[in-house]
BATORMAR-957654 format. One record per residue: x negated, y negated, z negated of N, C-alpha, C, O in turn; residue in one letter. Coordinates in pm, whole numbers, padded with zeros to 5 digits, always signed. Layout:
N
XYZXYZXYZXYZA...
end
This chain:
164
+01721+02452-00144+01646+02381-00245+01730+02260-00288+01781+02185-00205M+01744+02244-00419+01821+02131-00470+01736+02005-00476+01614+02011-00462S+01800+01893-00497+01730+01766-00511+01636+01770-00632+01525+01718-00627L+01682+01833-00740+01598+01848-00859+01475+01935-00830+01365+01904-00876D+01495+02043-00754+01382+02130-00718+01280+02054-00634+01160+02065-00657D+01329+01975-00537+01239+01899-00451+01165+01792-00531+01046+01769-00509L+01234+01728-00623+01170+01628-00709+01056+01692-00789+00948+01635-00801A+01082+01810-00842+00979+01879-00922+00861+01923-00836+00746+01909-00878A+00887+01976-00717+00778+02029-00635+00700+01921-00562+00584+01942-00526S+00762+01805-00540+00695+01699-00464+00636+01589-00551+00546+01516-00507S+00685+01576-00674+00640+01466-00758+00709+01335-00725+00668+01229-00773G+00813+01341-00643+00892+01222-00607+01019+01225-00691+01085+01329-00700V+01054+01113-00751+01170+01112-00841+01299+01146-00767+01313+01125-00646S+01392+01201-00844+01523+01236-00788+01591+01111-00733+01656+01115-00629R+01576+01000-00804+01638+00873-00760+01582+00828-00626+01658+00785-00539A+01450+00837-00610+01387+00795-00484+01433+00887-00370+01464+00840-00260A+01438+01017-00396+01484+01111-00293+01629+01082-00254+01663+01088-00136L+01711+01050-00350+01851+01019-00322+01864+00893-00237+01947+00888-00146S+01782+00792-00265+01787+00669-00186+01742+00693-00043+01798+00635+00050Q+01642+00779-00024+01595+00813+00111+01704+00890+00184+01734+00863+00301I+01764+00987+00114+01868+01071+00174+01988+00989+00221+02050+01022+00323E+02021+00883+00149+02139+00802+00182+02101+00677+00262+02182+00586+00277T+01980+00673+00312+01930+00563+00397+01931+00427+00325+01945+00323+00390Y+01916+00428+00194+01910+00303+00119+01768+00252+00105+01746+00137+00068K+01670+00339+00135+01529+00295+00133+01453+00370+00242+01492+00479+00284S+01345+00309+00285+01259+00368+00387+01132+00417+00318+01062+00339+00254T+01101+00545+00331+00982+00598+00262+00853+00553+00329+00848+00531+00450P+00748+00541+00248+00615+00511+00300+00552+00640+00350+00605+00749+00329T+00439+00627+00417+00367+00746+00466+00325+00835+00350+00332+00958+00361I+00283+00775+00240+00241+00855+00124+00356+00934+00064+00338+01049+00025G+00473+00872+00057+00590+00939+00002+00634+01054+00093+00672+01160+00045L+00628+01032+00225+00664+01139+00318+00570+01258+00305+00614+01373+00313L+00440+01232+00286+00345+01343+00267+00380+01423+00144+00378+01546+00148W+00414+01354+00034+00451+01425-00090+00572+01512-00068+00577+01626-00115K+00671+01460+00004+00793+01537+00030+00760+01659+00117+00811+01768+00091I+00677+01641+00218+00639+01754+00304+00569+01862+00224+00597+01981+00240A+00476+01821+00136+00406+01919+00053+00506+01990-00039+00499+02111-00057V+00598+01913-00096+00699+01972-00183+00788+02072-00113+00830+02172-00171G+00818+02045+00014+00900+02137+00093+00818+02252+00151+00873+02353+00193L+00684+02235+00153+00597+02336+00213+00605+02338+00364+00594+02444+00426G+00625+02221+00425+00636+02211+00571+00532+02112+00624+00489+02024+00550V+00491+02126+00751+00403+02025+00811+00470+01889+00809+00592+01878+00821P+00390+01787+00794+00436+01648+00789+00526+01614+00908+00628+01548+00892F+00487+01659+01027+00562+01625+01149+00706+01672+01146+00792+01615+01214A+00735+01776+01070+00873+01824+01063+00966+01722+01000+01087+01726+01022E+00912+01631+00921+00994+01529+00858+01021+01409+00947+01116+01335+00925L+00938+01389+01048+00949+01267+01128+00985+01292+01274+00987+01197+01353V+01013+01414+01311+01044+01439+01452+01135+01557+01470+01189+01614+01375G+01152+01592+01594+01238+01703+01629+01167+01793+01729+01075+01750+01798E+01209+01917+01735+01150+02012+01828+01182+01975+01972+01289+01921+02001S+01091+02003+02060+01111+01969+02201+01094+02095+02286+01069+02204+02234R+01110+02078+02417+01092+02188+02511+00946+02224+02528+00862+02186+02447G+00917+02295+02635+00780+02343+02659+00684+02230+02695+00568+02233+02654K+00729+02132+02771+00644+02020+02809+00703+01894+02746+00820+01863+02765V+00620+01823+02672+00666+01702+02605+00569+01588+02631+00448+01607+02629S+00624+01472+02656+00545+01351+02676+00583+01252+02568+00701+01233+02538V+00484+01191+02510+00510+01085+02412+00452+00955+02465+00330+00941+02476L+00537+00863+02498+00493+00732+02546+00453+00647+02426+00516+00653+02321R+00348+00569+02445+00301+00482+02337+00415+00398+02280+00425+00378+02159R+00500+00348+02369+00611+00262+02326+00717+00337+02247+00799+00276+02178T+00717+00470+02256+00816+00550+02183+00763+00603+02049+00837+00667+01975D+00637+00577+02019+00577+00625+01895+00634+00550+01775+00657+00430+01780S+00655+00624+01669+00695+00565+01544+00570+00540+01462+00497+00635+01430T+00543+00416+01429+00424+00384+01350+00463+00384+01203+00556+00315+01160I+00390+00465+01126+00412+00473+00982+00307+00389+00913+00193+00381+00959L+00345+00325+00803+00252+00239+00730+00245+00279+00584+00340+00332+00527R+00130+00252+00524+00114+00272+00381+00195+00163+00308+00237+00065+00370S+00215+00182+00181+00292+00086+00101+00234-00055+00108+00308-00153+00114L+00101-00065+00106+00037-00197+00112+00019-00249+00255-00026-00361+00274D+00054-00167+00354+00046-00209+00494-00093-00205+00554-00111-00247+00669G-00192-00157+00481-00330-00159+00530-00365-00037+00616-00463-00041+00690K-00287+00069+00606-00308+00187+00689-00188+00205+00780-00074+00204+00735L-00216+00223+00910-00111+00256+01008-00144+00392+01067-00260+00423+01094E-00042+00473+01086-00058+00606+01144+00041+00621+01258+00161+00601+01241S-00011+00657+01376+00074+00673+01495+00053+00813+01551-00060+00849+01584R+00159+00893+01563+00144+01026+01623+00097+01014+01768+00146+00929+01842P+00003+01100+01807-00047+01100+01944+00005+01219+02025-00024+01231+02144L+00081+01304+01961+00146+01415+02030+00291+01416+01984+00320+01381+01869A+00382+01455+02070+00521+01461+02028+00535+01551+01905+00492+01666+01905P+00596+01497+01802+00608+01575+01678+00696+01695+01698+00795+01691+01771V+00660+01803+01633+00737+01926+01642+00696+02018+01755+00745+02130+01763G+00605+01973+01844+00568+02057+01958+00458+02157+01923+00451+02265+01981T+00373+02120+01830+00266+02210+01786+00276+02223+01635+00222+02139+01563T+00343+02325+01586+00375+02333+01444+00256+02341+01349+00270+02307+01232P+00141+02385+01395+00027+02402+01307-00078+02293+01323-00176+02291+01248L-00061+02203+01420-00160+02098+01444-00088+01966+01468+00012+01960+01540V-00139+01859+01408-00087+01725+01430-00204+01635+01465-00315+01654+01415E-00181+01538+01552-00285+01445+01595-00234+01303+01580-00125+01269+01626L-00315+01219+01514-00275+01082+01486-00386+00984+01521-00505+01018+01520Y-00346+00861+01552-00437+00748+01555-00416+00673+01425-00304+00632+01394E-00523+00655+01348-00515+00579+01224-00583+00445+01245-00686+00437+01312L-00526+00341+01188-00586+00207+01186-00593+00165+01041-00493+00169+00968R-00713+00124+00998-00733+00085+00860-00790-00055+00855-00890-00085+00920L-00725-00141+00778-00765-00281+00768-00907-00294+00712-00955-00203+00643A-00975-00405+00741-01110-00426+00692-01117-00422+00540-01026-00467+00470P-01227-00367+00491-01255-00361+00347-01136-00313+00265-01096-00375+00166R-01080-00203+00310-00965-00147+00238-00977+00005+00235-01062+00063+00302S-00891+00066+00158-00891+00211+00149-00750+00264+00133-00656+00190+00103G-00738+00393+00152-00608+00460+00135-00633+00594+00068-00705+00679+00122H-00573+00613-00049-00584+00741-00120-00473+00834-00071-00355+00801-00078A-00513+00949-00021-00418+01048+00030-00400+01160-00072-00497+01208-00130A-00277+01199-00093-00246+01311-00181-00296+01439-00115-00319+01444+00006E-00313+01543-00196-00348+01674-00142-00236+01723-00053-00118+01713-00089A-00271+01778+00063-00173+01836+00155-00148+01982+00115-00204+02029+00016H-00067+02051+00189-00034+02191+00159-00161+02275+00155-00259+02244+00223A-00157+02381+00077-00272+02470+00061-00320+02521+00198-00241+02563+00282R-00453+02516+00217-00513+02564+00341-00520+02462+00452-00572+02493+00560G-00470+02341+00430-00473+02237+00533-00614+02179+00547-00683+02157+00448T-00656+02156+00671-00785+02092+00700-00759+01970+00788-00659+01963+00859H-00852+01876+00783-00845+01758+00870-00979+01740+00940-01084+01777+00889E-00970+01682+01058-01088+01634+01132-01064+01485+01153-00958+01445+01202V-01162+01405+01118-01153+01260+01137-01265+01218+01230-01382+01248+01205L-01230+01149+01338-01328+01099+01434-01320+00946+01433-01212+00889+01448V-01434+00881+01415-01436+00735+01413-01443+00685+01557-01536+00718+01631V-01343+00606+01596-01342+00547+01731-01408+00409+01729-01496+00381+01811L-01365+00324+01636-01424+00191+01623-01435+00159+01475-01358+00210+01393T-01530+00074+01440-01547+00035+01302-01626+00139+01224-01711+00208+01280G-01598+00148+01098-01671+00238+01010-01572+00315+00923-01456+00275+00908A-01618+00424+00866-01537+00501+00773-01626+00551+00659-01743+00584+00678A-01567+00554+00544-01628+00622+00429-01519+00712+00376-01416+00665+00327R-01541+00843+00387-01441+00940+00344-01485+01000+00212-01598+01048+00199L-01397+00997+00115-01426+01052-00018-01352+01184-00034-01229+01188-00028H-01428+01292-00055-01371+01424-00078-01453+01492-00187-01576+01492-00183V-01386+01550-00284-01454+01623-00391-01562+01541-00459-01668+01595-00494D-01538+01413-00479-01633+01328-00549-01752+01282-00467-01840+01215-00520G-01756+01319-00341-01866+01275-00254-01814+01178-00149-01703+01192-00098E-01898+01078-00118-01864+00980-00013-01945+01012+00111-02065+01037+00103A-01879+01011+00226-01943+01041+00354-01925+00920+00445-01812+00886+00481H-02036+00855+00482-02032+00738+00569-02038+00780+00714-02121+00863+00753D-01949+00723+00794-01939+00758+00936-01937+00633+01022-01881+00531+00984L-02001+00643+01139-02007+00534+01237-01929+00578+01362-01891+00695+01373A-01906+00487+01456-01834+00524+01579-01898+00647+01646-02019+00654+01664P-01813+00742+01683-01859+00865+01746-01884+00977+01647-01892+01094+01687G-01895+00945+01517-01915+01048+01415-01782+01114+01381-01676+01056+01399D-01792+01237+01332-01671+01307+01289-01700+01388+01163-01816+01416+01131S-01595+01423+01094-01606+01503+00973-01487+01597+00966-01375+01559+01001I-01511+01719+00921-01404+01817+00898-01404+01846+00749-01511+01866+00689C-01287+01849+00688-01284+01868+00544-01151+01935+00501-01050+01925+00570F-01156+02003+00385-01032+02060+00332-00944+01948+00281-00986+01869+00197P-00822+01940+00332-00732+01830+00295-00627+01874+00193-00531+01802+00166A-00648+01993+00135-00555+02039+00032-00600+01995-00107-00570+02059-00208D-00671+01886-00108-00713+01819-00231-00708+01669-00205-00712+01627-00089R-00699+01587-00308-00693+01442-00284-00818+01395-00209-00927+01447-00228P-00799+01295-00123-00910+01238-00047-00880+01092-00020-00764+01049-00025H-00984+01016+00010-00968+00872+00029-01033+00831+00160-01149+00863+00186I-00956+00760+00243-01010+00700+00364-01047+00556+00326-00965+00484+00269Y-01168+00515+00358-01212+00378+00327-01275+00316+00449-01351+00381+00521E-01243+00190+00473-01307+00112+00579-01394+00007+00509-01343-00095+00464N-01525+00032+00501-01613-00064+00433-01651-00184+00520-01713-00279+00472P-01614-00180+00647-01653-00283+00742-01566-00407+00738-01463-00411+00670G-01610-00509+00811-01540-00637+00815-01437-00648+00925-01378-00755+00941G-01414-00542+01002-01312-00545+01107-01228-00418+01098-01267-00319+01036S-01111-00423+01161-01023-00307+01160-01096-00186+01216-01173-00198+01312E-01071-00069+01158-01130+00056+01206-01020+00142+01268-00905+00140+01222A-01056+00218+01372-00963+00311+01436-01023+00449+01431-01142+00469+01455R-00936+00546+01398-00980+00685+01387-00882+00777+01460-00764+00745+01474Y-00934+00890+01506-00848+01002+01546-00842+01095+01426-00945+01123+01364L-00725+01142+01393-00708+01229+01278-00631+01353+01320-00515+01344+01361N-00696+01468+01310-00633+01596+01342-00603+01666+01211-00692+01680+01126L-00480+01709+01193-00439+01782+01074-00402+01923+01118-00315+01942+01202V-00470+02022+01059-00446+02162+01094-00394+02236+00971-00457+02236+00865A-00279+02298+00987-00216+02371+00878-00250+02520+00888-00268+02574+00997Y-00260+02584+00771-00285+02727+00766-00160+02801+00811-00048+02757+00786E-00179+02913+00877-00063+02993+00921+00010+03054+00806+00109+03124+00825R
end
């Protein structure tokens, strides 16, 4: 796949892709998702490497990804590349903020579990309010918005499941 092909399939400019490729810029979590969708690969393939049969990920070894505005943090909870069809993340969302997520690859689903704080998830024009202990499963192959309507940071478990 050429740089022009990837730019067309991902919606990321050729110039931005070139800067990422030459280590002149660091991509945001949103930009990495677009590139993964454009390549047709799970997100984890862009941020990790394959491991052996047993893998341990220490908290101190996790790479924390942030949104462009810094209000969303995403930390992998499983070594990336070990489970090609499933990814697990801890998300932290700043108070009274939101994060618009691009559509993931076709057939992708997510499960979001609220650990602390509150969540309002927007999918297909509907808002779903969640409290600690609540969870929601939704098709993630369409745009969706994570929102924290509360006055304190919210923490979520986020499972991303890709279609075979």
